Each structure stands twice: as C-alpha cells, then as structure tokens.
Steps between C-alpha positions, in 0.01 A plus 500: 500500500143625534286550192421871509215665316646729231228767494397665831133437579446693823174431681297699750540406866181371660506565874252468783394827669719413801795407280478834324468684832819337630690596186376855519583527869843335498649425163408734212738791453407850606659836426640730767162648583338159543319472167485149354699481180485126434229243418524127577590442136771765526640335812523158338655652186756678714592182686503279188726737309745539789525127567525413129798737462719241675487296179757733343753398762517152341416571141577837339235454231235346730140547401418680827167616361378147471622417850335817632171396343514158661583655841216754459245241404573266790456785747206672325311170491576461874657157434821603679602798707845594635551622854397854605840674468513394131154644429593815690854564380570330165575768240537774761797674657463285812543179311519270809295197405563229761265413782706299750829581668710353778739714700757353741527668844859458622593569859654845484360852525652605171354205305165523677455858393615418147216244500256768618611723210452208258160436653390853428623484142327171432170608654515825305522293183210275587667185635425292809784368716584197704744537789688239706601634842658180625854644484414797715638465853247459778358775719738603777808354334825706523592726210870576498590633843136566592330228704126435449491739205342293224131571427435158350297388196156603630605860558656499152173393336344822631782703336434337166124537545536876547705520180238299314219718639674810376549377143180398322563201279528630145323816611170311554524298819715423805775250454414131545758307698568165652751438775642166605680402818659162562337294770840461671561874543526609866223760449253254351246537784490877458466465125201261535313771685624795289156556349299448819355844438279462189582855394877444518712419191194484275720511189715204618420131497711308745609140456720264695753289318489142632724208406427128468699457820276737690184317383660169599562639851141620519377150418747345746416745779865601548674835532723684251780760523474874443817619319655844532540611136796721591712245686347178367475363854202344678341743745187312617274203435127494454240231465425481127135412565452796735635736235271357231206537736588870547513544122163331470345712772619820339381387153161419651481854643626706203596276199868571563748344498499242223753224450771470236631145451850600409651155431221427253573831326871425461427150376388679182775760496629494136828683582624363836856618419373856556370425844182399674165676452381638835213732419156494342386826345203718592206257460691177538525412134870535416812372674806689387870536574630825649441800267310298241179634348237329297229618261173315510213442260178301517290305250127549531369145538140609468579575134681173439180304428325396178163347412547190289126432472490284812552788743802699609845338503851631572638654181850349492563626151449857617732446793762369258483839329479718813769343721801544266390853425474580874845351567653711221321806635637447853852425374496818293412704808834412658685660208306831496458533875642810674626345824489730804816348657814378322530195726147401403577529130814288533324221700188501283685469172709213636200273539228672285220357714146561380171411668221389268187412693122495474188680611132422469537138613178511703314654208632225271363236739166684519472503120586129494236443773760352735490585874826643632498253795503183292743239366405614148631849585831351613524305174437820299762686708762228447420458129502866405802606704709204387415593142587870554821416683618260230417749224683781688810288536496403134456868404798595723705230336418635153596850619828362635587360158400830339644748754729303727466335845470706817854596611485296822406188299851360538501311831117510521279194532409546133860465387529179702216341303606666172195716436557853361273755670455869446345546845600336827131495606197528275184461705354660814143535630447865607194639680406727200305744718436792267581310182206267559269803541624636167443159337161463675581159652569333834842569648786256454393146600275615782133398517251783451451705817126531433252508213433864586728714719657839563867556415651750746789648305609802301569746778166455670292443186277193507413285197198265478595168348233266358652178363408514129462121476270497799285773350493318164389168661249674727334672204509192279341281765253757617601560864660842453339776702603832651405362840739207456789732405423728795488201741830359369684832520408537867544138616708286260274204587446363150509147639186574705293641211246232417382679186846435354525143364727272697736433207552875459572546872762224483673646194503854642654393829667795671838528673369460853287199404803322364653298782869578580599153385372569148682832495829323574433223247435748223812692590705177507364399158630822347825487699589161358524658153638845582870587502476760773237546773121533502322795655186372674303579813345217701173644629351398833158582642491721808414191708829324407717383788873521550513125451344547154778738401775277644367204303501702177858620562613137528289398203664776289842368596411139414343605167828662391396863508768768511301729722164524673284802574179478705221739574218452749191700406471832687837460674584842352285807499603611152416251226537575126185300421176504694125463489317797652221756475737707291431251219130589503587866451734415212233282344251790518759730345559259210129459441449879499788554253365222278155663505653838411689342209189334362296820525 
C-alpha cells in the first residue's frame, strides 16, 4: 500500500505561458456560452477526485481524500500527467478516459460499418484508433455474385478518414489514427502509395506490417507470396527487396509509410491465448488486441533530478514515490472509465493494460549537461527506463495482491512464471504532444526541435517556444541577446553561432543535428525496458538519400524495435514545429506585453 498524506495540502499549479494557453484553449471547462469556468487547479482537482473514487470499489471505507491529495499533488507539481482524454473528461458526463484503441476491420459490409460507427463514438470521446486492414479483400475481388466489386483497403481508408474528419476528437481536434496493412496483402503496392498526395489522409499514419520472414527474403534477394485474405491462396509473387525499396522511396517523399515489426511485437504478447497483436495505435506507441484500449500517463523526467552538492543527479528516491502512484492512478482509470463501445470495455478489462511512460528526456539530459547524441545519453536512457519499468511491475504486483490479477492472467505469460500482475502491460513511451507543452518540457524521448522555435498548433494559433534551460544558461554565461533569439527563431542554426560556447552547442543539440543512427539507438535503449512500443521519429536532413532511410529501417529491425517512423525535413508542407519570421513577430508581441505589464 502507498503511504497517503492524511491532510490535504493542495498547491498552486505553476505553468509556463504556453502551458496555460494550451489548457485554456483545449482543456479547461467552459459553459454553454463559451465562458471559462475552470482554472488549472480546478481541472486537477476534478481529475484527482474522479480517479480516486475508484478506491471505494476495493475498500468501502477507503481514505479517498488522501488518495485524491496524492493524485492532485503529482499532477499539480507537473511530475506526472495522464493522457488528454483523462484531463478532458474525468469527473464529467463524458467520462471516457483512455487514449488508445484498436478496432478490427472484418471483411463484410455490415461489420465494416459497425467499425465506422465505433470509430465515430471513440473519436467523439477523445480517443485515437489503430486499424488493421489486412483481412479486407483486395480491390476488384468478387463480392457474393458480383465480380470485381470489392473496393479494397485503400478505398476503405478514405471512408474511415471522412468519418474521422467529421467527428472532432473529444470536441477539440480531428481523430488521430494509424492504419496497418500486412506486406503480403495483394493491394500492398497501392497501400504504399496511398499518401502520395501530401494533403491526403492527413489524420492517418500508415504503416506496413512486416515479418521476420519478409526481412530474411529482403536480405536474401528472393521473392515472397501475396496472399488473398479471403481465400487464403497465393495470388502473386513479388521481389521482397523491390517492395522494401518502394516503401523507402515513399517514406523519403512523405514520411509514410513506417514499418511495424510484427513478430517482435508478438514476442512480447503477454496473452497469446487471446490471439496475436496486429496493430499499433495512433502514434505507434501501443500494440493492442482487437477492441482493446489503453490509458497512458507520463512521468516528467526533467523534474526527476536532485542536487546533492556535486551537481544534478537522477532522483531515484523521488521516482520510487512517483511510479507506484502513477500505476495506481492508471489502474484506477480502468474502473471509472465510461467506455464508448461494449466490446472495448470487455476486452480492456480482461487485460487491464496501462501505459506509463516518460516525457522531458531531452530536458533531463540538458540539465545533466549530457548531449543527446552520446553514449552517456544511452546509459541514462537504459538506466532510468529499466528502473521505471521494474518499479511499475512491482507496483502492479502489489495491486494484484490487493485487488486481484487481471482476468486474462490465467494462461498468460505471467501465470507461466508464477508472477501475479494487475496489468498485462505496464509501460509505454507515448509522444506526449500537448502534455509536454502543459508540463513545459520536451516531448516524449525526442531531442529538442530547436532552442527557439514556433509551434504551429491550436487551430492556427502560433506559440513561441524558448527553451527555458537555454535561456537560463545564456543569461548565466553572458551570451544572451535579443539578436541571438531572433537569429535562432528564423534559422535554427545554433551549432553555427560562435558566440555560444562549444559545450553549450553540444548539449543543446537539435533533432536535425542528431544523426539517424543516434535516434535509433536512443529508441532501442528505451525499447529494451518497455513492455509495449516506443513512439519516436527518426529525423533526417533534407539532403538524406533513400539509401540512408533503407539503412535505418534495417538498423531498427536489428536493434529490436517494434516500429520505425522516419521524417525527412521539409518532405511535408505542413509541419507542427518550425523556425520562421513568425517567431520574430511573436517575440515582439511578448516584449510589448512584458513592457505593458511592467508599466
């Protein structure tokens, strides 16, 4: 059991200007005429009270007030934040708190349109969805007595995309989706090029599910069969290497598709008796069985440091307090969640998967004065994620003894080794897009995009981001100037600024200055100690070649990743982060408002 504080000691939430703006724009409750009726403190109180109410399910005289206080404090201090649907919906009539869902797409009109209905309900409640279209018959296949009637998987993606466009996710954004097709599907060549138009399917991320056998055939230079999912028969053979080259070429052009290493995913499947996992959810962080959902939460690594007199060190004692509390929080969510679809509730409660991850990894390295592209960074990644993963498993084991094992435990890999677990999976690395803005830290395990940049989000509103640690160091060491900030926000060329000391330039290395190899190594370091998958983008400079991307795909496979996503700079017109003249205007606006406030 956790040691809970008996008397509530609520604290004020300290947010950056951008963090507060995101909460005001997306999360804080409003009345019917659009007036804000909630503060950040109110929001965290609402969430903490709702999640703590699950304690009564297991203990009628539970001290829910103490639990609520602990939950509030961990969020208010920005040490841990749950996924967006929880912040949005906990304690409200909506009550749908999970972030990730997987919907199966069977090969019949009736079931397909049931899936579209479920998609709309899930998006309405704030969830993102992963789809596997590998069972859908290929384009031109017969349907009943009608020859050449089937539209095929690619046409079906567009149907789901229209549904997702119509329903804004949780009322604040379009639905985020991922779609997977097996490399042996007869329509694989059409699927590879499905996003050839950069404006097409902008709310879908496409991935191709590849097997160990396919990779072996690529290396051997041999062909492989395409299998009709309806009849199970071979319909054609293709050169495996030619298909991989087409995938590489398309990824070079647009960033899509990525690869899902499906055999590696199922090697870690804790409940194989319930079937194979075939799909990764929205941003590639969670592999789930059909109809499963998962709620995510992230620990703010930038706040997991302490000064012991000899400089900053990782605060393992603090992590020992935060991790069990976060696991309890996420497990509670499953019990109070209002599931949008009955099948989802049934599948989710069978395995009770949760996804505890991290954000602010790059900021942690910066505070430790460790470059992201270094062996020291890999050591930190391995050390801290192994520690978090072990703590999460121990916390889940304690909950299992207190509340019971997850219902699908019997026959699971945990039963085989005799370990009681409350949750079939405990850890996941999510991208933490808006959560990291709220917390004021770098997203997920990504390197910083730039020391100064413009964030293009919030329905056309732009936010100027100045890395607080860069500004602190620049002022302390005397090289801060308005001219420097203005130059960086328009060029992102910190590495060329001679007035910035070399050691600072190395520590504040940006995403496009980190070589793809280091991106993969960092991702692999986290993956080795994560139950589920790791959301990460491997950034390439605009000058990268197709051979560079092919090499990274193979490196990702050899390093044991479960999926790989690449992005070559400027291969898409619309980027969420950028450096531009707009930043200068935002800087001038901030300076003006600061002057007005002082006077």
